[in-house]
Residue, then its C-alpha position, 0 to 999 in steps of 0.5 A: m578584256p584585252v584587245a583581240v589581235k589577228i595576224c593575217g597573211i601568214n605563209s611560213e612556219k616562222a611567222m606562224e610560230a611568232a604569231i603563237e608565241a606573241g599571243a595572237d588570238y587569230v591567224g589569217l591565211v590568204f587564198f587569193p593567188p595575186s597576193p604575196r601572202f598566198v598559200t595553197p590549201a596543202h601549205a595552209a594545212e601544214l602551217l595549221q597543223f600545231l596551232p593551239e586549239e584556242m587560236v581562231k583560224v581564218g581563211l581569206f577569200v576574194d570573190p571565190d567560186d564554190a570550187l575554190l571553197d570546196e578545194v580549201l575546206c576539204q584540206v584545211r580546218l577553218d574556223m571563219l571565212q573572211f571575204h574581201g571582194r565584191e561578194t553580195p549579202a545573198r552570196l555570203d548567206t549561201i556560203r554560210l549555210e552551205y558550209g556552216i562556218p562563220v563568215m566575216k565581211a570586209i568593208p572598205v572605208s575611205t570616208a564616214e559614208d562608206l560605213g553604210a555598206a555594212e548594213p546589208f551584211l548585218s543579217v548574213a555575216d557574223s562579224l565585220l572588218f573595217d579596212a582601208k579602201p584600196p588605192k585605185d590602181a591596187i591589185l589587192p583589196g587589202g594589205n596595202a599598208a593604207s589606212f583611213d580616218w579612224t575617227v569615223l568609227a568613234g562612238r559607232r555601234w553595230s549589232l556584229p563584232w568588228m575588227l579594225a584593219g588598214g595600215l596598222t603597225p606596232e607604232n600606231v595600233a594603240e592610237a588606232i584603238r584609242v581613237s576608233g574604239a575597236r576591240a579587235v585589230d587585224v594586221s598584215s603588211g604592218v608586221e612585214s619586212a618586205p611584202g609577204i615576209k613576216d617579221a617576228a619582232r614586229i609581230r611581238a611588238f604589234v601584239k604587245a602594243a595592241k593588248g596594252a592599249 
């Protein structure tokens, strides 16, 4: 099976068209206002209007309250909710039961010891995302173009499917897959010409490199 690819932080029709044409499997929409990739629920609904049914629509949230989740999910039909903040396992369990939508939990990684943070979420999440731990002064929990030592994932097994993120680019994704053993990868800043501006050529190159790995 080819490696699955998620293009995250899509905020324009041009970027969405590029992701569709390149053959991405997942598209991610960011509902976190400090991010340069932020979209409103209304804009997200417009962007997803012509998305092929087989593409998985993921909404990214950072410590959202119920009001935000209600606002988004009343307007946007999402297939998965991705959580990138300090959400607890209990909070994720509540959201998963209340909204009936699969959830993905991002685990920030710097060293092998950080992988242990995934354990409490194995019974309440549907998938995991291993992302680079953000720099100390970073405003964003992800999308910082930072990577981590992929060898810490080599040979590891979890009871949930997982994705690799953090500093991936068209140039390094094949090596990241080879080293980590990832069967799914997530990219945002690595396919941009500037923060929040997706580059269609880099999206095509990333998908091609990942699926050819």
